[in-house]
ZADO-1210 file (C-alpha; in nm, 4 decimals, padded with zeros to 6 digits):
<atoms>
<atom x="00.0000" y="00.0000" z="00.0000" code="MET" pos="1"/>
<atom x="00.1484" y="00.3301" z="-00.1116" code="ARG" pos="2"/>
<atom x="00.1297" y="00.6165" z="00.1366" code="LEU" pos="3"/>
<atom x="00.0232" y="00.9661" z="00.0392" code="LEU" pos="4"/>
<atom x="00.2845" y="01.2443" z="00.0756" code="PRO" pos="5"/>
<atom x="00.0858" y="01.3935" z="00.3639" code="SER" pos="6"/>
<atom x="00.0848" y="01.0567" z="00.5423" code="GLN" pos="7"/>
<atom x="00.4598" y="01.0176" z="00.4903" code="GLU" pos="8"/>
<atom x="00.5181" y="01.3647" z="00.6342" code="ASN" pos="9"/>
<atom x="00.2998" y="01.2817" z="00.9347" code="ALA" pos="10"/>
<atom x="00.4937" y="00.9600" z="01.0016" code="ILE" pos="11"/>
<atom x="00.8293" y="01.1365" z="00.9709" code="LEU" pos="12"/>
<atom x="00.7202" y="01.4176" z="01.2021" code="ALA" pos="13"/>
<atom x="00.5580" y="01.1930" z="01.4640" code="SER" pos="14"/>
<atom x="00.8785" y="01.1153" z="01.6648" code="PRO" pos="15"/>
<atom x="00.9513" y="01.4869" z="01.7094" code="MET" pos="16"/>
<atom x="00.5872" y="01.5588" z="01.7969" code="VAL" pos="17"/>
<atom x="00.5853" y="01.2799" z="02.0570" code="LEU" pos="18"/>
<atom x="00.9150" y="01.4047" z="02.2006" code="PHE" pos="19"/>
<atom x="00.7811" y="01.7604" z="02.2333" code="LEU" pos="20"/>
<atom x="00.4588" y="01.6356" z="02.3918" code="LEU" pos="21"/>
<atom x="00.6558" y="01.4317" z="02.6447" code="ALA" pos="22"/>
<atom x="00.8927" y="01.7212" z="02.7152" code="LEU" pos="23"/>
<atom x="00.6393" y="02.0051" z="02.7300" code="LEU" pos="24"/>
<atom x="00.3095" y="01.8309" z="02.7974" code="GLY" pos="25"/>
<atom x="00.3560" y="01.7740" z="03.1715" code="PHE" pos="26"/>
<atom x="00.4711" y="02.1311" z="03.2550" code="PRO" pos="27"/>
<atom x="00.1893" y="02.2794" z="03.0444" code="VAL" pos="28"/>
<atom x="-00.0788" y="02.0643" z="03.2097" code="VAL" pos="29"/>
<atom x="00.0655" y="02.1414" z="03.5538" code="LEU" pos="30"/>
<atom x="00.0692" y="02.5154" z="03.4773" code="SER" pos="31"/>
<atom x="-00.2967" y="02.5051" z="03.3717" code="ILE" pos="32"/>
<atom x="-00.3924" y="02.3168" z="03.6892" code="ILE" pos="33"/>
<atom x="-00.2086" y="02.5677" z="03.9089" code="TYR" pos="34"/>
<atom x="-00.3612" y="02.8555" z="03.7118" code="GLY" pos="35"/>
<atom x="-00.7069" y="02.7451" z="03.8261" code="PHE" pos="36"/>
<atom x="-00.5958" y="02.6590" z="04.1805" code="SER" pos="37"/>
<atom x="-00.4999" y="02.8257" z="04.5057" code="GLU" pos="38"/>
<atom x="-00.1359" y="02.7219" z="04.5257" code="ALA" pos="39"/>
<atom x="00.1704" y="02.8371" z="04.7145" code="SER" pos="40"/>
<atom x="00.5029" y="02.6781" z="04.8044" code="PHE" pos="41"/>
<atom x="00.3382" y="02.5387" z="05.1186" code="GLN" pos="42"/>
<atom x="00.0477" y="02.3789" z="04.9288" code="SER" pos="43"/>
<atom x="00.2319" y="02.2907" z="04.6091" code="LEU" pos="44"/>
<atom x="00.1505" y="01.9186" z="04.6296" code="MET" pos="45"/>
<atom x="-00.2170" y="01.9702" z="04.7149" code="SER" pos="46"/>
<atom x="-00.3529" y="02.2666" z="04.5166" code="PRO" pos="47"/>
<atom x="-00.7142" y="02.3662" z="04.5796" code="LYS" pos="48"/>
<atom x="-00.9219" y="02.4342" z="04.2683" code="LEU" pos="49"/>
<atom x="-01.0817" y="02.7803" z="04.2785" code="ILE" pos="50"/>
<atom x="-01.1934" y="02.8278" z="03.9177" code="GLY" pos="51"/>
<atom x="-01.1088" y="03.1570" z="03.7494" code="ILE" pos="52"/>
<atom x="-01.0335" y="03.3472" z="04.0714" code="ALA" pos="53"/>
<atom x="-00.6626" y="03.3749" z="03.9855" code="ASN" pos="54"/>
<atom x="-00.7436" y="03.5255" z="03.6474" code="PHE" pos="55"/>
<atom x="-00.9724" y="03.7777" z="03.8156" code="GLN" pos="56"/>
<atom x="-00.6937" y="03.8695" z="04.0591" code="LEU" pos="57"/>
<atom x="-00.4497" y="03.9178" z="03.7729" code="VAL" pos="58"/>
<atom x="-00.6886" y="04.1302" z="03.5667" code="LEU" pos="59"/>
<atom x="-00.7689" y="04.3465" z="03.8713" code="GLN" pos="60"/>
<atom x="-00.4003" y="04.4019" z="03.9506" code="ASP" pos="61"/>
<atom x="-00.2791" y="04.7422" z="03.8277" code="SER" pos="62"/>
<atom x="00.0792" y="04.6097" z="03.8246" code="ALA" pos="63"/>
<atom x="-00.0265" y="04.3520" z="03.5635" code="PHE" pos="64"/>
<atom x="-00.1634" y="04.6217" z="03.3325" code="TRP" pos="65"/>
<atom x="00.1477" y="04.8345" z="03.3852" code="ASP" pos="66"/>
<atom x="00.3606" y="04.5350" z="03.2873" code="ALA" pos="67"/>
<atom x="00.1390" y="04.4644" z="02.9852" code="ALA" pos="68"/>
<atom x="00.1643" y="04.8276" z="02.8692" code="TRP" pos="69"/>
<atom x="00.5418" y="04.8243" z="02.9163" code="PHE" pos="70"/>
<atom x="00.5759" y="04.4981" z="02.7201" code="SER" pos="71"/>
<atom x="00.3531" y="04.6267" z="02.4399" code="LEU" pos="72"/>
<atom x="00.5470" y="04.9534" z="02.4045" code="ARG" pos="73"/>
<atom x="00.8807" y="04.7776" z="02.4309" code="PHE" pos="74"/>
<atom x="00.7881" y="04.5104" z="02.1762" code="GLY" pos="75"/>
<atom x="00.6516" y="04.7558" z="01.9184" code="VAL" pos="76"/>
<atom x="00.9334" y="05.0115" z="01.9476" code="ILE" pos="77"/>
<atom x="01.2189" y="04.7597" z="01.9428" code="THR" pos="78"/>
<atom x="01.0651" y="04.5625" z="01.6547" code="ALA" pos="79"/>
<atom x="01.0289" y="04.8799" z="01.4463" code="LEU" pos="80"/>
<atom x="01.3805" y="05.0026" z="01.5228" code="LEU" pos="81"/>
<atom x="01.5403" y="04.6638" z="01.4569" code="GLU" pos="82"/>
<atom x="01.3568" y="04.6190" z="01.1268" code="CYS" pos="83"/>
<atom x="01.4382" y="04.9707" z="01.0021" code="VAL" pos="84"/>
<atom x="01.8059" y="04.9462" z="01.0988" code="LEU" pos="85"/>
<atom x="01.8351" y="04.5870" z="00.9763" code="GLY" pos="86"/>
<atom x="01.6811" y="04.6788" z="00.6403" code="LEU" pos="87"/>
<atom x="01.9109" y="04.9800" z="00.6025" code="PHE" pos="88"/>
<atom x="02.2212" y="04.7742" z="00.6831" code="LEU" pos="89"/>
<atom x="02.1177" y="04.4924" z="00.4489" code="ALA" pos="90"/>
<atom x="02.0627" y="04.7243" z="00.1520" code="VAL" pos="91"/>
<atom x="02.3622" y="04.9481" z="00.2207" code="TYR" pos="92"/>
<atom x="02.6133" y="04.6703" z="00.2962" code="LEU" pos="93"/>
<atom x="02.4975" y="04.4099" z="00.0418" code="ALA" pos="94"/>
<atom x="02.7523" y="04.5169" z="-00.2255" code="PRO" pos="95"/>
<atom x="03.0349" y="04.5112" z="00.0307" code="LEU" pos="96"/>
<atom x="02.9309" y="04.1749" z="00.1731" code="ILE" pos="97"/>
<atom x="02.9284" y="04.0253" z="-00.1760" code="ARG" pos="98"/>
<atom x="03.3036" y="04.0862" z="-00.1838" code="GLU" pos="99"/>
<atom x="03.3746" y="04.0452" z="00.1905" code="ASN" pos="100"/>
<atom x="03.1683" y="03.7629" z="00.3383" code="GLY" pos="101"/>
<atom x="03.3541" y="03.7848" z="00.6695" code="TRP" pos="102"/>
<atom x="03.1630" y="04.1047" z="00.7506" code="MET" pos="103"/>
<atom x="02.8510" y="03.8990" z="00.8290" code="VAL" pos="104"/>
<atom x="03.0353" y="03.7104" z="01.1034" code="ALA" pos="105"/>
<atom x="03.1426" y="04.0407" z="01.2603" code="VAL" pos="106"/>
<atom x="02.7969" y="04.1982" z="01.2410" code="LEU" pos="107"/>
<atom x="02.6186" y="03.9082" z="01.4133" code="ILE" pos="108"/>
<atom x="02.8505" y="03.9010" z="01.7168" code="ILE" pos="109"/>
<atom x="02.6022" y="04.0918" z="01.9416" code="PRO" pos="110"/>
<atom x="02.3336" y="03.8356" z="01.8616" code="MET" pos="111"/>
<atom x="02.5577" y="03.5496" z="01.9769" code="ILE" pos="112"/>
<atom x="02.6164" y="03.6932" z="02.3254" code="VAL" pos="113"/>
<atom x="02.3701" y="03.5766" z="02.5928" code="ALA" pos="114"/>
<atom x="02.1093" y="03.8472" z="02.6707" code="PRO" pos="115"/>
<atom x="02.1840" y="03.8191" z="03.0431" code="ALA" pos="116"/>
<atom x="02.5489" y="03.8997" z="02.9723" code="MET" pos="117"/>
<atom x="02.4430" y="04.1970" z="02.7609" code="ILE" pos="118"/>
<atom x="02.2418" y="04.3285" z="03.0558" code="GLY" pos="119"/>
<atom x="02.5340" y="04.2890" z="03.2954" code="LEU" pos="120"/>
<atom x="02.7700" y="04.4566" z="03.0485" code="MET" pos="121"/>
<atom x="02.5460" y="04.7631" z="03.0092" code="TYR" pos="122"/>
<atom x="02.4914" y="04.7737" z="03.3848" code="ARG" pos="123"/>
<atom x="02.8666" y="04.8039" z="03.4337" code="LEU" pos="124"/>
<atom x="02.9285" y="05.0443" z="03.1457" code="VAL" pos="125"/>
<atom x="02.6375" y="05.2777" z="03.2321" code="LEU" pos="126"/>
<atom x="02.6700" y="05.2717" z="03.6122" code="HIS" pos="127"/>
<atom x="02.6212" y="05.6244" z="03.7435" code="GLU" pos="128"/>
<atom x="02.9347" y="05.6233" z="03.9617" code="PHE" pos="129"/>
<atom x="03.1608" y="05.3499" z="03.8205" code="ALA" pos="130"/>
<atom x="03.0634" y="05.3366" z="03.4526" code="GLY" pos="131"/>
<atom x="03.3012" y="05.4731" z="03.1859" code="PRO" pos="132"/>
<atom x="03.0215" y="05.6240" z="02.9725" code="VAL" pos="133"/>
<atom x="02.8873" y="05.8608" z="03.2447" code="PRO" pos="134"/>
<atom x="03.2473" y="05.9407" z="03.3396" code="TYR" pos="135"/>
<atom x="03.3427" y="06.0567" z="02.9900" code="TYR" pos="136"/>
<atom x="03.0152" y="06.2465" z="02.9530" code="PHE" pos="137"/>
<atom x="03.1062" y="06.4395" z="03.2657" code="TYR" pos="138"/>
<atom x="03.4690" y="06.4903" z="03.1596" code="GLU" pos="139"/>
<atom x="03.3846" y="06.6180" z="02.8111" code="TRP" pos="140"/>
<atom x="03.0506" y="06.7941" z="02.8610" code="LEU" pos="141"/>
<atom x="03.0524" y="06.8815" z="03.2302" code="GLY" pos="142"/>
<atom x="02.7358" y="06.6827" z="03.3000" code="TRP" pos="143"/>
<atom x="02.6321" y="06.3187" z="03.2825" code="SER" pos="144"/>
<atom x="02.2862" y="06.1745" z="03.2158" code="PRO" pos="145"/>
<atom x="02.1644" y="05.9093" z="03.4573" code="SER" pos="146"/>
<atom x="02.1022" y="05.6307" z="03.2073" code="PHE" pos="147"/>
<atom x="01.9419" y="05.3951" z="03.4610" code="LEU" pos="148"/>
<atom x="01.7153" y="05.6502" z="03.6302" code="SER" pos="149"/>
<atom x="01.3363" y="05.6415" z="03.6045" code="THR" pos="150"/>
<atom x="01.3358" y="05.9088" z="03.3343" code="GLY" pos="151"/>
<atom x="01.5866" y="05.7389" z="03.1022" code="MET" pos="152"/>
<atom x="01.5819" y="05.3689" z="03.1822" code="VAL" pos="153"/>
<atom x="01.3203" y="05.2822" z="02.9184" code="PHE" pos="154"/>
<atom x="01.5224" y="05.4473" z="02.6411" code="GLN" pos="155"/>
<atom x="01.8364" y="05.2750" z="02.7689" code="THR" pos="156"/>
<atom x="01.6935" y="04.9243" z="02.7539" code="ILE" pos="157"/>
<atom x="01.5346" y="04.9938" z="02.4141" code="VAL" pos="158"/>
<atom x="01.8780" y="05.0902" z="02.2784" code="VAL" pos="159"/>
<atom x="02.0407" y="04.7848" z="02.4407" code="ALA" pos="160"/>
<atom x="01.7797" y="04.5485" z="02.2946" code="GLU" pos="161"/>
<atom x="01.7952" y="04.7114" z="01.9520" code="THR" pos="162"/>
<atom x="02.1741" y="04.6935" z="01.9305" code="LEU" pos="163"/>
<atom x="02.1736" y="04.3257" z="02.0224" code="GLN" pos="164"/>
<atom x="01.8976" y="04.2021" z="01.7906" code="TRP" pos="165"/>
<atom x="01.9275" y="04.4265" z="01.4844" code="THR" pos="166"/>
<atom x="02.1721" y="04.1677" z="01.3384" code="PRO" pos="167"/>
<atom x="01.8875" y="03.9121" z="01.3396" code="PHE" pos="168"/>
<atom x="01.6715" y="04.1372" z="01.1202" code="ALA" pos="169"/>
<atom x="01.9785" y="04.2235" z="00.9124" code="PHE" pos="170"/>
<atom x="02.0427" y="03.8562" z="00.8316" code="LEU" pos="171"/>
<atom x="01.6824" y="03.7989" z="00.7226" code="LEU" pos="172"/>
<atom x="01.6756" y="04.1112" z="00.5064" code="PHE" pos="173"/>
<atom x="02.0167" y="04.0415" z="00.3553" code="LEU" pos="174"/>
<atom x="01.9013" y="03.6948" z="00.2480" code="THR" pos="175"/>
<atom x="01.5814" y="03.8368" z="00.0981" code="ALA" pos="176"/>
<atom x="01.7700" y="04.1196" z="-00.0750" code="TYR" pos="177"/>
<atom x="02.0234" y="03.8841" z="-00.2304" code="GLN" pos="178"/>
<atom x="01.7422" y="03.6538" z="-00.3489" code="ALA" pos="179"/>
<atom x="01.5908" y="03.9261" z="-00.5721" code="ILE" pos="180"/>
<atom x="01.6722" y="03.8313" z="-00.9348" code="PRO" pos="181"/>
<atom x="01.9471" y="04.0530" z="-01.0723" code="GLN" pos="182"/>
<atom x="01.7809" y="04.0779" z="-01.4137" code="ASP" pos="183"/>
<atom x="01.4932" y="04.2756" z="-01.2537" code="ILE" pos="184"/>
<atom x="01.7391" y="04.5367" z="-01.1303" code="ARG" pos="185"/>
<atom x="01.9184" y="04.5436" z="-01.4643" code="GLU" pos="186"/>
<atom x="01.5930" y="04.5933" z="-01.6543" code="ALA" pos="187"/>
<atom x="01.4938" y="04.8781" z="-01.4214" code="ALA" pos="188"/>
<atom x="01.8376" y="05.0382" z="-01.4595" code="ALA" pos="189"/>
<atom x="01.8102" y="05.0208" z="-01.8398" code="VAL" pos="190"/>
<atom x="01.4758" y="05.2036" z="-01.8143" code="ASP" pos="191"/>
<atom x="01.6501" y="05.4815" z="-01.6226" code="GLY" pos="192"/>
<atom x="01.5059" y="05.4024" z="-01.2783" code="THR" pos="193"/>
<atom x="01.6895" y="05.5850" z="-01.0024" code="ARG" pos="194"/>
<atom x="01.8316" y="05.3748" z="-00.7135" code="PRO" pos="195"/>
<atom x="01.5930" y="05.5245" z="-00.4546" code="TRP" pos="196"/>
<atom x="01.2888" y="05.4623" z="-00.6761" code="ARG" pos="197"/>
<atom x="01.4139" y="05.1122" z="-00.7546" code="MET" pos="198"/>
<atom x="01.4256" y="05.0376" z="-00.3824" code="PHE" pos="199"/>
<atom x="01.0719" y="05.1647" z="-00.3126" code="TRP" pos="200"/>
<atom x="00.9035" y="05.0254" z="-00.6229" code="LYS" pos="201"/>
<atom x="01.0925" y="04.7008" z="-00.6888" code="ILE" pos="202"/>
<atom x="01.3145" y="04.5798" z="-00.4053" code="GLU" pos="203"/>
<atom x="01.1035" y="04.6666" z="-00.0998" code="LEU" pos="204"/>
<atom x="00.7831" y="04.4990" z="-00.2320" code="PRO" pos="205"/>
<atom x="00.9884" y="04.1840" z="-00.2956" code="GLN" pos="206"/>
<atom x="01.1084" y="04.1924" z="00.0656" code="MET" pos="207"/>
<atom x="00.7733" y="04.2647" z="00.2350" code="LEU" pos="208"/>
<atom x="00.7040" y="03.9000" z="00.3394" code="PRO" pos="209"/>
<atom x="01.0433" y="03.8890" z="00.5116" code="THR" pos="210"/>
<atom x="00.9697" y="04.2270" z="00.6705" code="LEU" pos="211"/>
<atom x="00.6458" y="04.0953" z="00.8204" code="PHE" pos="212"/>
<atom x="00.8148" y="03.7779" z="00.9497" code="VAL" pos="213"/>
<atom x="01.1032" y="03.9701" z="01.1078" code="ALA" pos="214"/>
<atom x="00.8667" y="04.2246" z="01.2617" code="GLY" pos="215"/>
<atom x="00.6407" y="03.9645" z="01.4214" code="PHE" pos="216"/>
<atom x="00.9285" y="03.7530" z="01.5512" code="ILE" pos="217"/>
<atom x="01.0992" y="04.0531" z="01.7069" code="ARG" pos="218"/>
<atom x="00.7730" y="04.1888" z="01.8509" code="PHE" pos="219"/>
<atom x="00.6889" y="03.8594" z="02.0218" code="ILE" pos="220"/>
<atom x="01.0446" y="03.8293" z="02.1517" code="ASP" pos="221"/>
<atom x="01.0361" y="04.1873" z="02.2798" code="GLY" pos="222"/>
<atom x="00.6924" y="04.1406" z="02.4343" code="PHE" pos="223"/>
<atom x="00.8140" y="03.8524" z="02.6500" code="ARG" pos="224"/>
<atom x="01.1583" y="04.0004" z="02.7257" code="VAL" pos="225"/>
<atom x="01.3116" y="03.9075" z="03.0606" code="PHE" pos="226"/>
<atom x="01.6814" y="03.8259" z="03.0974" code="ASP" pos="227"/>
<atom x="01.8628" y="04.1345" z="02.9693" code="ASN" pos="228"/>
<atom x="01.6245" y="04.3753" z="03.1466" code="ILE" pos="229"/>
<atom x="01.6373" y="04.1802" z="03.4729" code="TYR" pos="230"/>
<atom x="02.0170" y="04.1713" z="03.4821" code="THR" pos="231"/>
<atom x="02.0392" y="04.5384" z="03.3807" code="LEU" pos="232"/>
<atom x="01.7877" y="04.7049" z="03.6141" code="VAL" pos="233"/>
<atom x="01.5600" y="04.4325" z="03.7552" code="GLY" pos="234"/>
<atom x="01.2017" y="04.5513" z="03.7943" code="ALA" pos="235"/>
<atom x="01.3363" y="04.9062" z="03.7635" code="GLY" pos="236"/>
<atom x="01.2763" y="05.2157" z="03.9754" code="PRO" pos="237"/>
<atom x="00.9158" y="05.1971" z="04.0962" code="GLY" pos="238"/>
<atom x="00.8499" y="04.8976" z="03.8711" code="GLY" pos="239"/>
<atom x="00.9118" y="05.1133" z="03.5634" code="SER" pos="240"/>
<atom x="01.0765" y="04.8279" z="03.3689" code="THR" pos="241"/>
<atom x="00.8543" y="04.5408" z="03.4793" code="THR" pos="242"/>
<atom x="00.7710" y="04.3387" z="03.1690" code="SER" pos="243"/>
<atom x="00.5124" y="04.0607" z="03.1630" code="MET" pos="244"/>
<atom x="00.7826" y="03.7990" z="03.2138" code="SER" pos="245"/>
<atom x="00.9338" y="03.9888" z="03.5082" code="ILE" pos="246"/>
<atom x="00.5852" y="04.0331" z="03.6588" code="TYR" pos="247"/>
<atom x="00.5314" y="03.6552" z="03.6422" code="ILE" pos="248"/>
<atom x="00.8765" y="03.5883" z="03.7899" code="TYR" pos="249"/>
<atom x="00.8234" y="03.8322" z="04.0772" code="GLU" pos="250"/>
<atom x="00.4752" y="03.6966" z="04.1507" code="THR" pos="251"/>
<atom x="00.5972" y="03.3367" z="04.1481" code="PHE" pos="252"/>
<atom x="00.9311" y="03.3502" z="04.3299" code="LEU" pos="253"/>
<atom x="00.9245" y="03.6715" z="04.5315" code="ARG" pos="254"/>
<atom x="00.5641" y="03.6629" z="04.6550" code="ARG" pos="255"/>
<atom x="00.5004" y="03.2882" z="04.6283" code="GLY" pos="256"/>
<atom x="00.1616" y="03.3367" z="04.4564" code="GLU" pos="257"/>
<atom x="00.1979" y="03.0382" z="04.2256" code="ILE" pos="258"/>
<atom x="-00.1629" y="03.0244" z="04.1087" code="GLY" pos="259"/>
<atom x="-00.1673" y="03.3934" z="04.0196" code="LYS" pos="260"/>
<atom x="00.1675" y="03.3659" z="03.8403" code="ALA" pos="261"/>
<atom x="00.0468" y="03.0697" z="03.6340" code="MET" pos="262"/>
<atom x="-00.2716" y="03.2572" z="03.5435" code="ALA" pos="263"/>
<atom x="-00.0612" y="03.5511" z="03.4211" code="ALA" pos="264"/>
<atom x="00.1612" y="03.3103" z="03.2250" code="ALA" pos="265"/>
<atom x="-00.1444" y="03.1572" z="03.0569" code="ILE" pos="266"/>
<atom x="-00.2689" y="03.5032" z="02.9609" code="LEU" pos="267"/>
<atom x="00.0750" y="03.5889" z="02.8198" code="LEU" pos="268"/>
<atom x="00.0726" y="03.2691" z="02.6131" code="PHE" pos="269"/>
<atom x="-00.2776" y="03.3395" z="02.4814" code="VAL" pos="270"/>
<atom x="-00.1795" y="03.6931" z="02.3762" code="VAL" pos="271"/>
<atom x="00.1424" y="03.5762" z="02.2064" code="ALA" pos="272"/>
<atom x="-00.0429" y="03.2944" z="02.0279" code="PHE" pos="273"/>
<atom x="-00.3159" y="03.5342" z="01.9102" code="ALA" pos="274"/>
<atom x="-00.0553" y="03.7767" z="01.7728" code="ILE" pos="275"/>
<atom x="00.1226" y="03.4921" z="01.5936" code="LEU" pos="276"/>
<atom x="-00.2051" y="03.3647" z="01.4456" code="ALA" pos="277"/>
<atom x="-00.2924" y="03.7176" z="01.3306" code="LEU" pos="278"/>
<atom x="00.0464" y="03.7545" z="01.1650" code="GLY" pos="279"/>
<atom x="00.0110" y="03.4237" z="00.9812" code="GLN" pos="280"/>
<atom x="-00.3387" y="03.5199" z="00.8679" code="SER" pos="281"/>
<atom x="-00.2171" y="03.8530" z="00.7284" code="LEU" pos="282"/>
<atom x="00.0703" y="03.6839" z="00.5452" code="MET" pos="283"/>
<atom x="-00.1682" y="03.4253" z="00.3987" code="ARG" pos="284"/>
<atom x="-00.3934" y="03.7010" z="00.2667" code="LYS" pos="285"/>
<atom x="-00.0988" y="03.8747" z="00.1002" code="ARG" pos="286"/>
<atom x="-00.0135" y="03.5548" z="-00.0828" code="ARG" pos="287"/>
</atoms>
């Protein structure tokens, strides 16, 4: 009996699917149970089901909405900056990279470093009293901005995140840019099309699917950011840098409200999944 291609694909994928179910299934089920239960470190082995009470507590918590607003702003701003800078670098450096492939390895170095290490590095470099950047600001200009203060900390972590992950967008855009058939550019050049107009009318439309993919990936990653912010400033002055992930961490480990933390984690997953589904739907419509 000959199998259909779809059946062959299902059989080939089944070991990986079973492995993922075994690896992730138990923690997911346990998280859902705790999300609908009254659970703490004292009652971890015997949670008491209380329905949607944890979700009500989360939705009534102003700190949750502050964290959600921070994550939304952070995700949108960093995704936009990374995509714009990555696109600019890909288009501007493509001719140079064609002759010097080693430049790609240099440009992706920030992306290779662990985010937690990036946070620690910026914490040292930007420290108000011991950091070299504030020191030279004061030496050269006579004043030094407080990069980690309440007024500037958001801009600081946006810059740190953007500098680390712009290479990711750059790699995607460079691949898409190099995949555009050269004969299209040559035909446009023969017709007298200026480089700027060629980019807007020919190259950018060809790269739009990649632009959407990069934007959604970076937004979701920025929305659930944790490690680099936590090592840089923690929850921040007055909770000013508390992302959704940091809110869940603080609720779980600092306050021991396991049920509430799991409810917040479920809400975060639902939001991220909805955004991903929306992105896929929009891309499908464009095709």
